[in-house]
Every structure is written in structure tokens, then in C-alpha cells.
C-alpha positions in Angstrom: -22.4 126.4 46.7 -24.5 129.0 48.4 -27.3 130.4 46.2 -26.4 133.9 47.1 -22.9 135.4 47.8 -21.8 136.3 51.7 -19.2 138.5 53.5 -20.2 140.5 56.6 -23.2 138.9 58.2 -24.5 138.1 61.7 -23.4 134.6 62.7 -27.0 133.4 62.8 -27.4 134.2 59.1 -24.1 132.8 57.9 -25.4 129.9 55.9 -27.7 132.1 53.9 -25.5 134.9 52.7 -22.8 135.5 50.2 -19.9 138.0 50.5 -17.7 139.8 48.0 -14.6 141.7 49.1 -12.8 144.2 46.9 -9.3 144.9 48.3 -7.8 148.1 47.1 -5.0 150.2 48.5 -7.6 152.2 50.2 -9.8 151.5 56.9 -12.2 153.3 59.2 -15.5 151.6 58.9 -18.3 153.3 57.0 -21.5 151.6 55.9 -23.9 152.4 53.1 -24.0 152.4 49.3 -20.5 151.8 48.0 -21.6 151.8 44.4 -20.6 155.4 43.9 -17.6 155.3 46.3 -14.9 157.8 45.5 -11.9 156.7 47.7 -11.6 158.5 51.1 -14.3 161.0 50.0 -16.9 158.3 50.0 -17.5 158.7 53.8 -18.4 162.3 53.5 -20.6 161.9 50.4 -22.8 159.4 52.1 -23.1 161.3 55.4 -20.4 159.4 57.3 -17.3 160.6 59.0 -13.8 159.2 58.9 -13.5 156.5 61.5 -10.5 154.9 63.2 -9.5 151.9 61.2 -5.8 151.6 60.4 -3.8 149.2 58.3 -1.5 147.0 60.3 2.0 148.2 59.3 4.7 145.9 58.0 7.6 145.6 55.6 5.6 143.9 52.9 2.3 144.8 51.1 0.5 142.3 53.3 -2.9 143.7 54.3 -4.5 141.0 52.2 -2.4 138.4 54.0 -3.4 139.6 57.4 -7.1 139.5 56.3 -6.5 135.9 55.1 -4.5 134.4 58.0 -4.5 136.8 60.9 -0.7 137.1 60.6 1.8 139.2 58.7 3.9 138.0 55.9 7.7 137.6 56.4 9.1 139.2 53.3 12.6 137.7 53.5 11.2 134.2 54.1 8.7 134.6 51.4 11.3 135.6 48.8 13.5 132.7 49.8 10.6 130.3 49.4 9.8 131.7 45.9 13.5 131.2 44.9 13.1 127.5 46.0 9.9 127.2 44.1 7.9 126.7 47.3 4.7 128.5 48.4 5.7 131.3 50.8 2.6 130.8 53.1 2.7 127.1 53.0 -0.2 125.2 54.6 -0.9 127.7 57.4 -4.6 128.2 58.4 -6.3 130.7 56.2 -9.8 131.9 55.4 -10.1 130.1 52.1 -9.0 126.7 53.5 -11.4 127.1 56.4 -14.3 127.8 54.2 -13.6 124.8 52.0 -13.2 122.5 55.1 -16.5 123.7 56.5 -18.4 122.9 53.3 -18.5 126.5 51.9 -16.9 127.8 48.7 -14.3 130.4 48.0 -12.5 132.1 45.1 -9.9 134.9 44.8 -10.4 136.9 41.6 -7.4 139.0 40.5 -7.5 141.5 37.7 -5.0 140.8 34.8 -4.2 137.3 36.2 -3.6 135.5 32.8 -5.2 132.2 33.7 -6.6 130.2 36.6 -3.9 128.9 39.0 -1.1 131.0 37.4 1.8 131.3 39.8 4.0 133.9 38.0 5.2 137.1 39.6 3.7 139.7 37.2 1.6 140.0 34.1 0.5 143.3 32.6 -0.7 145.2 35.8 -1.1 142.1 38.0 1.5 141.4 40.7 1.6 138.3 42.8 2.5 140.1 46.0 -1.1 141.5 46.2 -2.7 138.1 45.8 -2.3 136.0 49.0 -4.2 132.9 47.7 -1.5 131.8 45.2 1.0 131.5 48.1 -0.9 128.8 50.0 -0.2 125.1 49.3 -3.5 124.2 50.9 -5.7 126.4 48.6 -6.4 124.7 45.3 -5.2 126.4 42.1 -8.8 126.4 40.9 -9.6 129.0 43.6 -7.0 131.5 42.1 -9.0 133.0 39.2 -8.8 135.9 36.7 -11.3 138.6 37.3 -12.6 138.0 33.8 -14.2 134.8 35.3 -16.2 136.7 37.9 -19.8 135.6 37.1 -22.3 138.0 35.7 -25.0 135.9 37.3 -24.2 136.7 41.0 -26.1 133.6 42.2 -23.1 131.6 40.8 -20.6 133.3 43.1 -18.8 131.3 45.8 -19.8 131.8 49.4 -16.9 134.3 49.8 -15.1 136.1 46.9 -12.0 138.1 47.3 -11.3 140.6 44.4 -7.9 142.1 43.9 -7.7 145.0 41.4 -4.6 145.5 39.3 -1.9 148.2 40.0 -3.9 150.8 38.1 -7.3 150.2 39.6 -5.9 149.8 43.1 -4.8 153.5 43.0 -1.1 152.6 43.1 -0.1 153.6 39.6 -3.1 155.5 38.2 -5.2 158.5 39.3 -7.9 157.9 41.9 -10.6 159.0 39.6 -9.7 156.3 37.2 -9.9 153.7 39.9 -13.1 155.1 41.2 -14.7 154.9 37.8 -13.6 151.3 37.4 -15.0 150.4 40.8 -18.3 151.9 40.1 -18.7 150.3 36.7 -17.5 146.9 38.0 -19.3 146.6 41.3 -22.3 149.1 41.5 -24.5 146.4 40.0 -23.4 143.8 42.6 -24.0 146.3 45.5 -27.5 146.9 44.2 -28.1 143.1 43.9 -26.6 142.4 47.3 -29.2 144.6 49.1 -32.0 142.4 48.0 -30.2 139.0 48.0 -29.0 138.7 51.6 -25.4 139.4 50.5 -22.6 141.9 51.3 -19.9 144.0 49.6 -16.8 145.0 51.6 -14.3 147.5 50.3 -11.0 147.8 52.1 -7.3 148.8 51.5 -3.9 147.5 52.5 -2.4 151.0 53.3 -2.9 154.7 52.8 -0.9 157.1 50.7 1.6 157.7 53.6 -0.1 161.0 54.6 -2.3 160.0 57.5 -0.5 157.4 59.7 -1.8 154.5 57.6 -5.5 155.5 58.2 -7.7 153.7 55.7 -11.4 153.3 55.1 -13.4 150.1 55.0 -16.9 150.3 53.5 -19.6 147.6 54.1 -22.7 147.7 51.9 -25.6 145.3 51.2 -28.4 143.5 53.0 -29.0 144.2 56.7 -26.3 146.9 56.9 -27.0 149.9 59.1 -25.8 153.2 57.4 -23.3 155.2 59.5 -19.7 155.8 60.4 -17.9 154.0 63.1 -14.7 155.4 64.8 -13.4 152.4 66.6 -9.7 151.6 66.2 -9.6 148.5 64.0 -7.2 146.4 61.9 -7.5 143.8 59.2 -7.6 141.2 61.9 -11.0 142.6 63.0 -12.3 142.1 59.5 -11.0 138.5 59.5 -12.5 137.8 62.9 -15.9 139.0 61.7 -15.8 136.8 58.6 -14.7 133.8 60.5 -17.5 134.2 63.1 -20.1 134.6 60.4 -19.3 131.1 59.2 -18.5 129.5 62.5 -14.8 129.1 61.6 -11.9 128.9 64.0 -10.2 132.2 64.7 -6.8 132.4 63.1 -3.7 134.1 64.4 -4.3 137.7 65.7 -8.0 137.4 64.9 -8.4 135.7 68.3 -7.0 138.9 70.0 -9.4 141.5 68.6 -13.2 142.1 68.9 -14.1 142.3 65.2 -16.1 145.0 63.4 -18.5 147.1 65.4 -22.3 146.3 65.2 -23.1 147.5 61.7 -26.1 145.3 61.3 -29.7 146.5 61.4 -30.5 143.7 63.9 -27.6 144.6 66.2 
């Protein structure tokens, strides 16, 4: 396991960093201190402007699936697989499996997931449809973890961690201010730590609130990040491509057809 956690890093540094992604229903790319992020207002508060990232549209809440596999979920096929007791995503290539196969580590942490490896549809404010990792037959159950197991000692984090808030803290069912307060309390300490431990924090959304043509922010904070706002037209596939290139992984699905995130690194 990497001594420090890694998500968006130049390829030459990929073996030394750790990444943590928080996926909310919040993509333009903005960089800087995400510890005090307040939804779409975060860009302005830190001197940035809204950029051009957009969520890839589809019939299923599948932004996390696109960021995991480079492809969209098929809702009907997924529901049929669940009825059969199968895994909807099967053994298709995905970021978690690639990391394991290349000698790295990975974990998906979901808020309100009742236990490690649980495959049920809903519990409290957890819903399975927002957690892509449970749907892969080639991702071990041990990688599907409750957020309560997210280590307080960040040195114990996997190479890449994917955090999924519950329906309240992802801004779906509760006021934005409540989700913002949760985000700051939960991850401001990690953002501060990441800046001095060659690590990254990435915040993104799967969709907007249907008022701005699916225009969503993605915020990158941590070591080696150049503060600013970038207006390129991007998708979840660009984020996946960037992560895969960081670790020298094969490009999956539509990640092979995009350019990745703009040069947000101080060495770029």
C-alpha cells in the first residue's frame, strides 16, 4: 500500500501519491483549497470562474460509473441483472480492478453502507445506484466499505479512495448548506494533509440541478496543484483518463477518446 494517498498527479509521480475522490451531485474544473467548498459558489470564493465541464447525460445516475469504466450504465440491463442476482457491471474493465492488477490498492467508501461488501439496494440514506463498485464481479467485496471505516490516519488510505456521500450529503435530499457543512467537517483535514503529503483531493458531481444544461464543477486540491479556473469542455471520461495515466493503466472505454484534465499541475 502506498504510504500516502493519490488521485490527480503527473504520471512521473504516480507511484508516490495518494488520491481521494469525493463524488457528490455536484463539473468545470477549478483548483485550490476545497476545504471550505460551498457547492457551485466555491469557484467564485477562491477567485476562480465557472469552467466548461459537463456531466455526460444518460438515463441512469451513472456519473460514477463513467468515471469508473469509461462507459455508461445500461439501466434496463442493470435492473434485469439485479433481478437475476447477478452483478450489473460484470467483469468489465474498471479503475479499481486496474489498480489492483498493477500492484496498487483501492477502496470505495459509501456513507450509510451498513457493512463491508453489503449488496443490498438501500439502507438509511445509502442507495446502491450511486455506488458503482458493488456492481463489479471483479472487484472484491472487501473494497466496498462503509465511510465509517475511512482511516483517521491518512497514511493508511489505499492508493485511490472513492467516497460516495449519502442522499442527504450529496445535495439530493437535503439543503446545500447542510451538505457543505458535512463536506468541510469531513474532508478539510484531509485537504490540509494532502498539500504536504504528495496527495490529492478531487470533488466532482454526477449531474447538476437541471438548471444549467448539466454543467457541474470539479475541484482539485492538494500537493502540486496550480490554483485557477479552467474552461475546457470536459466529461467524467477526462477525469478517468487522467487517473489512469497517473498510474500507467490502460485507457478504458471512452477515456481513450478524450484528452484528460487540463494542465493543473505546478510543473506543467
